[in-house]
C-alpha positions in Angstrom: -60.2 61.6 -15.0 -62.0 58.7 -13.7 -59.9 56.2 -11.7 -60.8 52.5 -11.7 -59.4 49.5 -9.8 -58.2 46.6 -11.8 -56.7 43.2 -11.0 -53.9 42.1 -13.4 -52.6 38.7 -13.5 -49.1 38.3 -14.8 -47.3 34.9 -14.5 -49.9 33.6 -12.3 -49.7 36.4 -9.6 -52.5 38.9 -9.3 -51.6 42.8 -9.0 -54.2 45.2 -7.9 -53.7 48.4 -9.7 -55.6 51.8 -9.6 -55.6 53.2 -13.1 -57.2 55.9 -15.4 -60.2 54.3 -17.0 -58.8 55.0 -20.4 -55.7 53.0 -19.6 -57.5 49.8 -18.8 -57.5 48.2 -22.3 -54.0 49.1 -22.9 -52.9 47.6 -19.6 -54.9 44.4 -20.2 -53.3 44.0 -23.5 -49.9 44.5 -22.3 -50.4 42.0 -19.5 -51.7 39.6 -22.1 -48.4 40.1 -24.3 -46.5 39.5 -21.1 -48.3 36.2 -20.4 -48.4 35.1 -24.0 -44.5 35.6 -24.3 -43.8 33.7 -21.0 -46.0 30.6 -22.3 -43.9 31.0 -25.6 -40.8 30.6 -23.5 -42.1 27.8 -21.4 -42.8 25.9 -24.7 -39.5 26.6 -26.3 -37.3 26.0 -23.3 -37.1 23.8 -20.4 -37.2 26.6 -17.8 -39.8 26.1 -15.0 -38.8 29.0 -12.7 -41.3 31.9 -13.4 -38.8 34.4 -12.2 -36.3 33.2 -14.9 -39.2 33.4 -17.3 -40.1 37.0 -16.4 -36.5 38.0 -16.7 -36.2 36.3 -20.1 -39.5 38.2 -21.3 -38.3 41.6 -19.6 -34.8 41.0 -21.5 -36.8 40.6 -24.7 -39.0 43.6 -24.5 -35.9 45.7 -23.5 -34.0 44.6 -26.4 -37.1 45.6 -28.6 -37.5 48.9 -27.0 -33.8 49.9 -27.4 -34.5 49.6 -31.2 -32.7 46.4 -32.2 -32.7 46.1 -35.9 -33.6 42.4 -35.8 -36.8 41.6 -37.5 -38.5 39.9 -34.4 -37.5 42.8 -32.2 -40.0 45.3 -33.6 -42.2 46.8 -31.0 -45.1 49.0 -31.2 -44.4 52.3 -29.3 -47.5 52.4 -27.5 -46.9 49.0 -26.1 -43.6 50.0 -24.7 -45.4 53.0 -23.1 -48.2 50.5 -21.6 -45.5 48.0 -20.4 -43.6 51.0 -18.6 -46.8 51.9 -17.0 -47.6 48.5 -15.8 -44.1 48.2 -14.4 -44.3 51.2 -12.6 -47.5 50.3 -11.1 -46.3 46.8 -10.0 -43.2 48.2 -8.6 -45.1 50.6 -6.4 -47.4 47.5 -5.3 -44.1 45.4 -4.1 
């Protein structure tokens, strides 16, 4: 398994990661979904604090991952796996 270095930008912060080459696309896609959700929240609410926006995004994804029956809460299982891998890698960098 080939490892690659990757810099992922989430909420304006750069996180250097070392990942398996085959995970690169999934990680970039997950980071893009996180950033898109943050921008959506910024547009819908008067929240400016990035930590609050990250917390709200995390809460939304957690509700989706727990199998909420709300139509807006459906989540692709592979996205959940990607998100969990990214969070683990970020936590090891902090």
